[in-house]
N, C-alpha and C positions, 0 to 999 in steps of 0.2 A: 550523558546526556538524553534527554527525550524529546520526540517529535509528537505533538495533538495534532490527532488525524481526525478527529470530530467526534459527538456522545460521549464526551469525558474517556475518550480511549486512548492510551499514550502507550508508543512504541519507543523500542531502544535504536538510537540515531546508529548505534554503528552494527547494527543488524540489518539495513537497509541495504539491498542491491540495488534499486530503483523503483523511479517513481511515474507511472505512465498517465498518459493520456487515454481514456477507452475509447473515444471517437474515432480517435487517427491511429489506433493502434490494431482494433478488433479488425481493421478491414485486409490484416494478414491473414495467413493461414494459418502460420506456425502462434503469432500468438493465441486466435482462435484454439488450435491441438493444445496451449499449453494453458488454457484459462480452464479447456473440456478435464482435460487429465486434475488439473491442481481441486476443477470441484467433485468430478469422483472419487477423488483420495480425501475428501473433505477437509481441504486446506484452503477453503477463500474464508475469511472472518470479513461477512457484512456490517461495517459501522454506522449504515445512514438506513433513516429512513422510509429516504429519498433517491430518485433514479442517480444511479454511483456517476460521478464525473470520471474517476480516475481511482488506478489502483496501483498499490504496492507490495513491492517484492522483498520480503524480507526471509534472512537463512537464521536456523537457529545454530546451538551448538552441535547439532547432530547432522548439519549439511541440508535441512527436510525445509521446503519452501514453504512460506505461510503468504496468502495472496490476501491484503487488506480489500476491501473496498469502499470506497468514503466519496459523499457529494462533495467534498473541495476540489479545489483547482489544481491544476500541476504545479503552479505559478505560487499558489497561496502556501501548497505547502513543500516549493523548495525555498521561499522564502524564511518562512519558518524553521525549516532544516537548517539554512545557514545562518540563523540566529541564535543567540547565548541564554534567550529568555527563558529556554526550559528546563534548566538544568532542577534536577530533584536531587535532596537527601536525605 
């Protein structure tokens, strides 16, 4: 199953570690440090041409994190993540 996160971009639901609101989480020094480290490691993918509202952390098979920035809200992403409509064969 896949999750549509914007701009025709789909990620595997099983790879998602968490979905986070940018406005509420970037107040934390830990989150800012994590995002800075991900940016320096070229592990941030922006899937929006607008200001991002949330970010999704995914793990690949090797255990490396990838951060996806999206203009969709966490509520929208969570609803899509819990639905079964994004099955791709």
